[in-house]
N, C-alpha and C positions, 0 to 999 in steps of 0.2 A: 621585405614581404610574409607574412606568417604565414606559418601551414597550417589547412582547417583537417578539421577529421569529426567522420562519422563515427558512432560510436563501432560503425559495425568493420570500419578499418583497425578497430582495435587489438592487439594482437591479444590481450586478457577478456574483450567483450562482443565476440561474433555473437548474434542474437536474430536478426533478421530472418525470414524466409520465407519472401513472398512466394517463390518457388509454391507452385504446387496444393498452396491453399484451396484451391475453390473446386479443384478438383472430388471429383463424391466419394466419398471413404469407399464404400461401397462395391465400386467398381474396379478397386484392388485386391479384396477380401480372397473372392472366390478361389484359391491358387488352392494347391499340395505347399504345405508344410509336412516338416518331420517335428513329432512328438520333440520338446522338448524336457527338463525332468519339472516337478511340481515344486510351486511355491508354498510356502504354509499361507505371507500374505504379499502382494503388491503392494507399491505405492508408485503413484504416478501422477509428477511432477516435484522439484525439486528446489520450492520456492521455499521461503520460510516454516509454511506447516509441513509438507513435505517430509525438511530435513529434521522438523523435533520428531514428527512424529516417526519418525527411521531410529531416530539416536534414544528415545523412549523406549520402544520397544527392544532392543538390542539391550536397555539397560535392566528392563524387566526380566528377558532372559538370561542375559550373563547374572543376573543375583542369583532367579532361578535356577541357575549352574544349568542351563537347558539347550542354550543359541547354540542355531543350528544354522550357521551364515552362508549356507548352500538355497535356504529355506527362505528368508527376507533382501527385496532387492527393491530398488528405488530408481525408479526409470524418467528420466527429462527430456523435451525434445530438442533442446536447448543442447549444446557443448559447454554449457558452464552453470556453476552450482546458485541459485540465489533470488530465482525468479524475479519479482519488480524491487527487492533488492540489490543493487550494482552496484558497486564500487569498484572506480576505474583510477589508477596511478597514476599523475599524471606530471611526476620527478620531483626531488627534493622537497621528498616528505611528505607532495600534496597530493590527496585524493578529494575526486572529483565524488558527488553519491547523485546516479541520475535517479535515482529512484524514492523509498520514504530514506528524508534523513537525519531525524529528532527523534526519543521519546522525554516525554514527561517524568516527574521522580513519583508520578500518582498511579503512572501503571506500573505497577506491585509483580502482576505476572511474568512481565517482559522482562522486567528487571532479575527476580529471579532465573528463569532463564538467563538469562548474562551473566547472572554468578555462576548455575550450573555450568556452563561452554569457559567457564575459565579467565570471562574477559574482564572481570569487573577492573581492572587496572584501566581499564581502557577508558572508562565514559570520564570526559573531557564535558565541561561547559559548554550550551548552545547559546550565543543571544540568540535571540528573538528580534528585540525592535531599542535602539537606543536614544536616548534625548535627539542626540543630535543628527539622526542620520535620519536623509535628505525623504522627504515628501514633495513628488513633481505631480502636482495636478491641474488643470485647466492652464494648460502653459504658464503658471507658478511656479518659482524654486520655496520651498520651507521649511522647516526641521520639522520633530516629529513631537517633538516641545511643544508647537505653535497650534497644536490640534486641537487644542481647549481653548484659542483664541482668536472667538467669532470676527472678530475686527479684520483676522489676517484673512481667514479661509475665503476662498471663492466660492461659496456657499450660502445661498440668503435662507438661512437656517429658521426657523418658527418659532416662539418662544415655549420656554422648557427646554430646547431641545439647544440653544446657544452655549457653549461654555460646557459642552458637553464633550468627554474625547473619547473617538470611534466606539470604543470596550464601553464604554457608561452610554453609549446610543444605544446598544444592541442590547445591555439588561436592562436599560428604560423599558423599552418592545417588549422582551422575556417578562417583565411584572409585570404591565400592564395586558399581553396576553396571557397570561395566569400568575394570578395576582401572591403574590408570599414566594414568587422563584427564587426570591438574590438569596432568598433568609432562608430559605430547604436548599437550596449548595450548597452555601454556605456552611451548616450548620452536617449535612453528609457527609463533607471534606474534614470537617474538625473530631467528629466522630472515628474516620479512616483513620486520620489519625493518631486518634487514640483506640484505636483497635477494638470500638464498639460496633461490632457488625445488627447488632439488633439493631440501636439505634440507626444503625447507615443504611438497613433495609425498608425500617421503618418511614427516614424519609424521600427512599426510593419509589416507595410504594404512595405514598401524600402526596410525592410530585405525578407518575403517571395517572395521578384517579383526578388531578385537577386539572393537568391537560387531554381528557377525556373527556371533559365535560363543558370544552375548550370552543364556540362555532367563531367559526368568518363569517362575513354575507350567506348564514344560515348556513353553511356548510362545518362538520367536524376540521377541527385542525389539523388531524390525520390526513384528510382528502384534500389541505389546498397545501399550494408551492411554500417553499419559504417566501422566495421575493414577494407573492398575493397578501400572507401574515403580517411582514412588515409595514409593506404599503396600508394596509389596515389601522395602524396605529403609529406610524412616523410619518411625518411629512417624505415627498417627492424629493427636499433637494437633501434630507436628509442620509435617504434612501442612496441617491448618486455618489455621500459623501462616503455613507462605507464601501458599496463598491470602490469605488476610486481608489481610496485609502487603504483598503481589506486586502486588495493582491491577489486577491480571488474575485469569481465568476459570483455577485450575487441576485444580476439584472436579470438575466436568462435563466439563473440557472430551474429547473423540475422540480427539487427536494423537496420530500419531503416536511414541512412544516416541524413535526413533533414531532418527528425523529433529530432535526437537528438541535430545536431543541435538548433533547434528550441530551445530544452530545458536545452542548453547552453546560449540559448540567454533569455530567460525566468528569469534565476538566475543571481541576482545582483552579480556585479565581486567582489564584496567583501563581500560578506552572512556573516548577521551575523544569529546565530543558536541558539535556544529557542527549549525546552523538558519541561513537567508538571514535577513538583515533583518528583506526584505518578504513573507516566507511562502514556502516552499515551493512552492508554483504557477512565481512565480517561474524556475524552471528552463521546463518547459514550457514556458512566454509563450517566452519569450528563444531556445528553441530556433524556437520556429513563426514568431518575426520573424524570423530568418533566412532560415529557408526560405521565407517567403514574399516576404520581399528579393532571394533570389538568383533570386523568377520562377516556385516555387510557388505553386499556389491550396490551398486552405481553403475549406470549403465547408461550413456548421455548419447544422445543424436536416433532415442526413438521417438516416433509421433505416435500419439494413440490414434490409432480410427476409430475398434471398434470393441463392446468390450459382451460376452453371450457367453451364457448357460455350456458346460459344459458336458456333453452324453456320455454314458454311464462306460462307453467301449474307447472313449477319447481316456477317461483316470484310467480303463484298466490300464494302457499303453505308455500313460504319463508318471502315475504314480507312483511313487518307491514303493517294495513290497515288504520292509518294515513299518508301513503308515495304517493306521488303523482310520477309518474316515465316518463323522458323525453329519448329518445335518444335508444342506447342499452339495449334491453332487459334487460343486467347484464351476469356474469359470476360465473361460476363454478369452482372453483379451492379444488384439489382435494390433503387430504396430509395422508403422514404415519409415526405414531407416534415411535419418537426412547428414550431410557428413558439415563439416563445422562453416560452410555456408548459407546453411541452410536449405540444399537443391536435395532434393529426391536421390537415392541412389539406384531405387528399383525393385532391392529389396526389401522382403518383406520378412518379421518373426511372428507365430503363436506363442504364446506364454501362458500358462494354466498356473492358477493360484486357487486359493480354498477361500480368502478374504485379497475383496480390492476394496482397496485407499484410492479416490480421485482428490488428489489433493492443488485441485485448478478451479479460475475464478472461471468467468461465465462465459467468454470466448468460446474459447476452449472446448467448454463440455460443452456449445450447444454445434461447434463441430463435428461432435460423434457422431458416428451414424447410427440416424436416429429408428433405426432396425436393432437395433441393440439394445443394451441393459444401460443407464438403467430408465428412461426412459419411457413414463408416461406420460396424458393429456398434464397429469394434478403437477408432475414435478418441472411439465417445459411451463406449466401459467406462475408454478413457484419460480423459476429462474428469471423472468421476465419480469421482478419484483424490484426488482434493482437496474440500475443504466448506468452505465462504464461513462466517466467523465477524460472524457482528453485532455493533455497536456502537453509539452514539451520543457527541456531544461538546455539552458545553453553556456555554456564556462568557457570562458575566456582566460589566457593566459599571459597576466601584463612581461615588463618584465622588473617593473618592480610596485609597490601596493600606492599607484601616485593618490588613490585617496586617501591616504594618511595625510597627507597636506593639506587635501580640504578640508578635513577634523574631523574624519572616520575613518572608524579602526576596525570594526567588528560589525555582526548582525544587517536586519534587516533594511532595506528601504522600499519604496510602492512608490507609480505612479501611476496613473491611467493609459500615458503611453504604451503600445503593444508590447515594450519589457515586463509589464508588473508588476511584477517581483526581483530583485532584485540583492543577493546578500554578498558582503562584503571576506574575501578570506575562507570563501567557499562553504561548503558544507561540510566539514573537515577540519574546524581551524587550528593547526598548532596548537598546541601546549605552551604556555607563560605568554611572555608580550610581546606585543605585534612588530615582527619583524622589518628593520626599517629598509632593506635591501634585499637583493635577489628578486628570482620569480616569487611573483603572483597570481595567485588564485579569484576569478572573477563567476563569481554563477550572475552570470549578465540580463539573464532573459528566464524566466517562471511564469509562461502566461499557462494559464486550466480557461477550460468552456470554452465559451462562445472567441474569447480573444486568440485564442491558437488557431481561430480562419486566417488573420493577416499573414503568417507563420506559412501557411501549407502553400501558396500559390509561390514560396521560393523554394520547395521541397525539391523538384526534380535542379535546382541551380547548381551548379555545386560550388562553395564557398558564399553564395550569397546566404545564407542567416545568421554564419557569423559576422559578414560585412554589414549585415544591417541590424545588428544587435551590437555589434559597435559602435557605429554611428547615431544609435542612439544613446546611446548610453555617454559618449562628448556633449549630445545636447542637453541631455538633460544634468548633467555638472559642468555646463558652461564651458568645459574645457577645448575648443573647437580643432585646438593644432593636437590631440593626443594621440600618442604613438600605437600606432596600429598594433595588437598583442602578440606572443609570440606561437601559440599553437589557440586553434579550436574544439570544443569537442559540443553535439547535442547529439539529443534522443528525442525521439519524436514517439511519444508510445501511445500514439493512433494510427499508425503503420505496422502490417503484419512482422512480427503473428501480434501484434498488439492490438487490443482492442481500448486502452483507455489506461488512462492511471491510477484511479481507484474508481472505486461506485457508490454512487446513494441511490435511498431507496424512494423508489416514484409513491406519489401519493396513494392512501386507500390500502398501502400492504403493513403489516403489521409484522416485527423482527422476532416478537412469539412467540409468532405463531409459525410463518414462514421457518423460521431458519431451521429447528429441529426437524418442519421435514425435509431436508432440503439436505439435512447431514444422515437423513436413514431415508434415505427414498423409495424402496422397497421393505416392507415390513415382511421381516424373515429369510430376510435374503442379507448375504456377508457381504454387497455393497453399498459403501457411504462417501460421504462428499467432506470433508474438511474443507476452508478457503474463509475470505476476512469479508467477502462479499453479504453474504446474508446474516451478518452480525448487524446488535443496536450502531457499531459503530465502526462500520465498513470501507477496505483500507486503509486500517491499523494495525499495527501487530500484538497488539492485547486480542483482537478478538478472533485472530484463527488461530493465536494459542489456549485463546477457551474454548476453542474448534476441538483445537486437539485433546483439550483434556477432555472432554464433552465424549469425544470418542473414541478414547480407551478406559475410560469407566462406564459407560452405557454401554456403547458395544461389542466390546472388547475385554469382558470385566477387571480392567485394571486400573486401580490405584495410582497414583502418583508417587515416585519412590522420592522416601527421603532425600531431600538436599539441601546443602550450606545455605543459613538464612540468606533471603535478599536482603539487597544494600540498602541503609538508610537513605529518609530524604533530609537526610541532618546536611 
């Protein structure tokens, strides 16, 4: 019998904090607290955004010779660093990425940060799709190379859709909706590779202009969902094929069609994917280590309840005598302390700071006390511009890489079964040739969107998730006597304290308008929000890096410090 575990039981990854999340925040804030020293900057949230901002601040101040270690602090609710970048060691050099798991070489800002953090040598290839990998749909087992053979597919495709790969079908839909989309996309990435920023910007502007002129059933493209747009230009069977073989929820998605096309536009036509050999979490960990090594402070187990303007009397008692202060008096942050299991300890602390940066996604922001800062009716509407996407991952550690005997080594398989996506070798494959013996990791299930509902019913039954995944894996590969795995690891991104794995734009919202407003919700106040949620590519590491750079440049008056050149795309 194998050992089953959720991430809650992993020594390095306790992160669930269901207790106390529904209690009104302001019910626990009206108690006397001792004054604490003022901070120059308080950063709340130790995900990639908070860690990068903290590191950037330490670098700037260190270079200027003015770093005051006691004046910059990074606060985190859980007892780990990384947020939705979360990697867990599975033994034998294997790591499971429970959250984000890959980058493509077109993400130049992120690759620059990887270089800056000293992790460029840890970048390894990440195989996305391989022609020999299986596709199991409508009860039929195929290989990815068969997806362009209409005679093999159990889908009744229309004329003009037959013999097109799913990727080509998507591009056909994009070109039908936005004439010239594919050529503009190609020209854009060609310009980026050549370092021609002006040409790349012209391509972006031209594409945006064309998208703004598109209407579907009399409505602008930005006001319809992506499934509606696809159904307007593709047959029902083609849309079903995209949904079933693509691994992600298309049919029931509420995603803004214009923004999904924007993401496609910004993704290189032949993207080369990479990951970090010890998992994506190694990036925020490295940044945080450099921040604390420079003298910054990390405080875990601090759940932010509310932010208030500090009164002059509070400042007089708390601020250092040698500090001159101009502008707003400052801010008081109220935290509830939680233990490593996510349980409230009953203790609360007040922290005072001149500048506050909330490096948080949508859910934690919405759970802050609405009577505090930075809430306004405008901000509440802007926070609702995106919706969270539920997702789950289930990793199974097997005695051997049994799939190699079936012709697969690494990369992705897809299915319309509740597994949806499988990744051979896990998410952080070991460098070098595939191993033929010893334990091997399989990302056995990666459902998202409506596909997670099947798994929700198993949430309260220990071991049921891993058992179900193992049975479906055996069924998909026609290996009825497949031996049970040695261990299992699962993560549900829709269980407290999480609200989803990533976010998508709702129809009717424009990232270019909403994003800057969320970043600085109170003009004239030193309270800022850094997040991937309200970027053009929500959920991307590139998006949050861009947000950090924008806050540093626009609000704190610091440009990016000189850094080593980012890795090339060769």
